[in-house]
Steps between C-alpha positions, in 0.01 A plus 500: 500500500786740576643450150179621343501815713863572413425448131196728519710766670763475227232514233343814651842661528588415139169639371542819704853541363364464145240770566765732642729426207221588257486851646864551400507327162151536349399860432143406402454311829633798697265740318202275567584476870547878523171563319320255731631674813429850367136407440473364853652821638263718299189295586528390865157334494640242259778415742244462779298259288806293404677495835227534761226308322259785567172563327497846348299678237730613221433783260529451124864609487596265783323213322698570184823516700414170670464346154835655403660357815368152414642525146839622627508225762434235234786641289730493804405139575561400140855634512566341842364161396720489190808579708408243764449238227845573358651489849341157554650373175844628594479346848385168352795498261746550786322238711518243218863590441585464872327162520688374195198460274646765272867444432745753362701389200 
């Protein structure tokens, strides 16, 4: 059971490192994250809905911004998922190499 927890901790750490790395190497990702946070700063009711799970009545502009936030979030996730997929492939290659399944010639 302890092995699983250690693995999960490593996995979380590796994913967080990928996200942090994206901020430095992917300009589109950085712009999306900045845009997301600027909208939340400008429309505090949206942050309350997302973080506090509160029921609020939004005006038309806030509704449009909530839709924009959802679209930005999906774009952010798309970029993150692609990077995490590539990280998994790289880690699998090194694992197979370390176990001798893949041999260098």
